[in-house]
C-alpha positions in Angstrom: -0.8 9.1 10.1 -4.0 9.7 8.2 -4.8 8.7 4.6 -4.7 12.3 3.6 -1.2 12.7 5.0 -0.1 9.7 3.0 -1.6 11.2 -0.1 0.2 14.5 0.6 3.5 12.5 0.9 2.8 11.0 -2.5 2.0 14.5 -4.0 5.0 16.1 -2.5 7.3 13.4 -3.8 6.5 14.5 -7.4 6.3 10.9 -8.4 3.6 10.0 -10.9 2.0 6.8 -12.1 4.6 6.9 -14.9 7.2 6.1 -12.3 5.5 2.9 -11.3 6.8 -0.5 -12.5 5.9 -4.0 -11.5 9.1 -4.2 -9.5 8.3 -1.0 -7.6 4.8 -2.2 -6.8 6.3 -5.5 -5.5 8.6 -3.4 -3.3 5.5 -1.5 -2.0 3.8 -4.8 -1.3 6.8 -6.2 0.6 7.2 -3.1 2.7 3.6 -3.1 3.7 3.7 -6.8 4.4 6.6 -6.3 6.8 4.7 -3.6 8.6 1.6 -5.9 8.8 3.6 -8.7 10.3 5.2 -6.4 12.9 1.8 -5.0 13.9 0.4 -8.3 15.1 -3.1 -7.1 14.1 -6.0 -9.5 13.4 -5.0 -12.2 15.9 -7.8 -14.8 16.2 -9.2 -15.2 19.8 -6.9 -17.3 21.9 -4.0 -17.0 19.5 -0.9 -14.9 19.6 0.4 -13.2 16.5 -1.5 -11.4 13.9 -2.7 -12.8 10.6 -2.6 -9.4 8.6 -0.7 -10.0 5.4 -0.5 -8.7 1.8 -1.6 -10.9 -1.1 1.1 -11.8 -3.6 -1.0 -10.8 -6.7 -0.9 -7.3 -8.0 -3.7 -6.3 -10.4 -3.0 -3.5 -12.9 -4.5 -2.5 -16.2 -5.5 0.5 -18.4 -9.1 1.5 -18.0 -11.3 4.3 -19.2 -9.9 6.8 -16.7 -6.3 5.7 -17.3 -3.8 3.3 -15.7 -4.7 1.7 -12.4 -3.2 -0.8 -10.0 -4.5 -2.6 -6.9 -2.7 -4.3 -4.0 -4.8 -6.3 -1.6 -4.5 -7.9 1.8 -5.9 -10.6 3.9 -6.4 -11.8 7.5 -7.9 -14.8 9.2 -11.5 -13.8 8.4 -11.1 -12.0 5.0 -9.2 -12.7 1.8 -9.1 -9.9 -0.6 -9.5 -6.4 0.7 -8.0 -3.1 -0.6 -4.7 -2.2 0.8 -3.5 0.4 -1.8 -5.1 1.3 -5.1 -3.7 3.7 -7.7 -7.0 4.6 -9.4 -7.6 6.1 -12.8 -7.7 9.8 -12.5 -4.8 9.9 -10.0 -6.6 9.1 -6.7 -4.6 6.9 -4.3 -6.8 4.8 -2.0 -5.8 3.2 1.3 -7.9 0.4 2.8 -11.3 2.2 2.6 -12.8 -0.7 4.6 -10.4 -0.2 7.5 -10.5 1.9 10.7 -7.7 4.3 11.6 -5.8 1.7 13.6 -5.8 -1.1 11.0 -4.7 1.2 8.2 -1.5 2.2 10.0 0.7 -0.6 8.7 -0.4 0.2 5.2 0.3 3.9 5.6 3.7 3.3 7.2 4.8 0.9 4.5 3.5 3.3 1.8 5.4 6.3 3.3 8.6 4.3 3.6 8.2 3.2 0.0 7.7 6.8 -1.3 10.8 7.9 0.7 12.8 5.0 -0.8 11.7 5.9 -4.4 12.4 9.6 -4.0 15.9 8.7 -2.6 16.5 6.5 -5.6 15.3 9.2 -8.0 17.7 11.8 -6.4 20.7 9.4 -6.7 19.8 8.8 -10.4 19.6 12.5 -11.2 
């Protein structure tokens, strides 16, 4: 999956920032974290098992361009890099620092999360 395909999933879902709550962002964090653990990415030399994980803290606020939120990740050699950002103006960012392989757990968790939210929305309607 590409970043643009994940953004298309978000757009097609008809979800908006107004649908996001702290609980839903925590669910996103947890789904991505599970994908990261399963991926075994970022294993230090001579060690088995990856160290790729989500950070617990979720940053969110209202800025000049509107509401935003940031979920970050870590591994054995970095502590606080972008995983998913909901930027003012509506742009959703995915691990801009990452190559196409290391972003995959993030995109998989995000797409599963969107599917879960849209399923919940349909049941509530």
